[in-house]
N, C-alpha and C positions, 0 to 999 in steps of 0.2 A: 453642198458647196455654197459658201457665202459670197455674195456679189456686192461690190461697193455701192452704196447708195440705194439698196434695194428695199430695205425695210427699216422702219423706225418705230419705236414704242415710246410714247410720251404719257406720263401719268397726268390725269386731270383731277377734277373736283371729286370729292367724296360724296357718297349717298348716305342718307340717314339723318335721324333726329337725335340730338344728344343733350337736350335740355338747355339749361342756362350756361353751363360751362363751355368755354371755347375749346374747339378741337384743333390741335396742331396737326395738319395733314401729313401723311407719310410722303416722303420724297424719294424718288429713285436714286440709287447710289451712282447710276450712270445715266446721262441724259438720253442716250439711245443705245439700243442693243441690236446688233446685226443678227438677223435670223435667216434661215435658208429660204430663198425664193424658190418655189417649186419649179424645177427645170423645165417641165413641159409648158407651164404658163409663161415662163421667161422666153422660151423659144418662140412662142406664139405672140409675144408682145402684149400679153394681157396684164392689166394692172387692177388693183382693188384695195378696198379698205374694209376692215371689220372692227367692231367695237366689242371689247371684252370687259367683263366685270370680274375683278380679282379680289380675293380676300387676303389682306395683308395681316399676318400674325403680329403679335406683340413683340416678336423678335425680328420682324422685317422680312420674313419669307412669304412667298405666295403658297397658300395651301389649297385653294379652290379657285376654279375658273369657270365662268359662264359666258357663252357667246350671246351677247345682247343683240347685235346686228351682224348678220352674216355678210360676207363679201359677195356671196352668190357662187363661190367656188369652194368646194370642200377642201381642196388642197391648200388654199390660202388660210382658211379657218384652222385647219390642223397645224399648219406651220406656225401660225400666231399663238396657238395654245402651247405648242412645244417651246417657243421662245419665251412666253410669259412665265412658264414654270421656272425659268432661270433668273428671273428678275429678283433683285434684292432692294429693299427700301430701308431708309431710316424710319423706325416705327412712328405711327401716329401717337399723339399724347393727349391726354385729358387730365387737367389738374396736375400736370407734371408726371403722370404715370403712363407707361406704355399701354396701348390698347389695340385690340383687333378691330379692323375696319374693312369695308368694301370700297374699292376705288374703280373708276372707269379708266380703261386703257385703250385708246385707239391704236390700231396697227395699220400702217400704210405700206403697201407693196407698190413700188414705182421703179421704173428703169431710169428715171431722170435723176441726176445727181442732186443731192440736198444743197441748198445755198449755204 
């Protein structure tokens, strides 16, 4: 069950070294994605953040996910992974060609409405 203002996913800077050519970062096709806030944690008023590292394919899909920093709650981390699998990006580009890259994606679970 999705709750308004409960989770947001924002893409941030890419990791990696790509030589002299400039990389156009992938950008999410949506600014935020609502994901399921684990009901037991919602009822307890628990909030948290985890940091994911996702591999964005040359077609803009996410094909691999690593939890870089756990929220401390397995239910949050699992929900973040499930939500990240649905993300779609405009692909990164190097020299005008689509490339596969890794990107950091913080996921915030909060009961407070987003501004």
